[in-house]
C-alpha positions as CSV (number, residue, x, y, z in Angstrom):
1,M,10.3,56.4,22.1
2,R,8.8,54.2,24.1
3,A,10.4,52.7,27.4
4,I,12.1,49.9,27.0
5,A,12.1,46.7,29.7
6,L,13.5,43.4,28.4
7,Q,13.6,40.3,30.4
8,L,16.6,38.3,30.8
9,V,17.1,35.3,33.0
10,D,20.0,33.0,33.6
11,A,21.0,30.8,30.5
12,G,21.2,28.0,33.0
13,N,18.0,28.0,34.0
14,A,16.5,28.3,30.1
15,D,14.0,25.5,30.6
16,Q,12.6,26.6,33.5
17,P,8.5,27.7,33.1
18,I,7.8,30.8,31.9
19,A,3.9,32.8,32.6
20,F,3.8,34.3,29.2
21,A,4.4,32.2,26.2
22,C,5.0,32.8,22.8
23,R,2.9,33.9,20.1
24,T,2.0,31.4,17.1
25,G,4.0,32.8,13.8
26,C,5.4,36.0,15.8
27,A,9.2,35.7,15.5
28,A,9.6,39.0,16.2
29,C,12.4,38.3,18.7
30,C,14.2,36.2,15.9
31,I,13.7,39.1,13.3
32,A,14.2,42.1,14.7
33,P,17.3,41.9,17.1
34,S,20.9,41.9,15.7
35,I,22.6,38.6,16.8
36,S,26.4,39.2,17.4
37,S,27.4,35.5,18.1
38,P,27.5,32.9,15.8
39,I,24.4,30.6,15.0
40,P,24.3,27.6,12.5
41,G,23.9,28.7,9.0
42,M,25.0,32.8,10.5
43,P,28.4,31.7,11.6
44,N,29.0,35.9,11.4
45,G,25.8,36.3,13.9
46,K,22.2,38.1,12.5
47,P,21.7,41.6,11.1
48,A,19.1,43.5,12.8
49,G,15.6,42.9,10.8
50,V,16.6,39.8,9.3
51,P,15.4,36.7,9.6
52,C,17.3,34.0,11.9
53,V,18.3,31.0,9.2
54,Q,17.0,28.2,11.9
55,L,13.1,30.0,11.8
56,D,10.8,27.0,10.2
57,A,8.0,27.6,7.9
58,D,5.6,28.0,11.1
59,L,8.2,30.7,12.5
60,R,9.5,28.8,15.2
61,C,13.3,27.8,16.1
62,R,14.6,24.6,14.8
63,I,17.4,25.1,17.5
64,F,15.1,25.6,20.5
65,G,16.8,24.1,23.2
66,Q,19.6,22.7,21.6
67,P,23.1,23.6,22.8
68,E,24.3,25.6,20.0
69,R,21.4,28.1,20.6
70,P,23.0,31.6,21.5
71,N,22.8,32.7,24.9
72,V,21.1,35.8,23.9
73,C,18.5,33.9,22.7
74,S,18.0,31.4,25.4
75,S,18.1,34.2,28.1
76,L,15.1,36.4,26.3
77,R,11.7,35.1,27.8
78,P,8.4,36.4,26.3
79,D,6.8,39.0,28.2
80,P,4.2,41.7,27.9
81,A,5.7,44.4,27.5
82,M,7.8,43.3,24.9
83,C,5.6,41.3,22.9
84,G,2.5,43.2,23.0
85,D,-0.8,42.8,22.0
86,S,0.2,41.7,18.1
87,R,3.6,40.6,16.2
88,E,3.7,44.1,14.8
89,Q,3.6,45.7,18.2
90,A,6.2,42.7,19.5
91,L,8.4,44.2,16.2
92,A,8.4,47.9,16.8
93,Y,9.2,47.2,20.4
94,L,12.4,45.6,19.9
95,T,13.4,47.8,16.7
96,D,13.5,50.2,18.8
97,L,15.6,48.4,21.4
98,E,17.6,47.3,18.9
99,Q,18.0,51.3,18.0
100,V,18.8,52.5,21.5
101,T,21.1,49.6,22.5
102,A,23.3,50.1,19.1
103,S,23.4,54.0,19.7
104,G,24.6,53.7,23.4
105,Q,22.0,55.2,24.7
106,I,21.0,53.6,28.1
107,M,17.1,54.3,29.6
């Protein structure tokens, strides 16, 4: 399993500029991880591997920047290590991260 590093930021500063932009058509961070907090349309959260109902047809978040967006989503920032060179690499990385955190393993 790959070493996993994740960049989180203070949700209060979620609108700060970022150095690495989201890849168009990726949405790996809205699909691979589970989210335990309620999301509009998913009141019990989101299971791992299930696309968030807030993704639009272009795989963009409909509630980006809105107060109802979960803090975990607002605090996650795209990062070259997490996003890799493709959507497939990002999905694999985040799936690994989900498995590690679900199992309680700490790296």
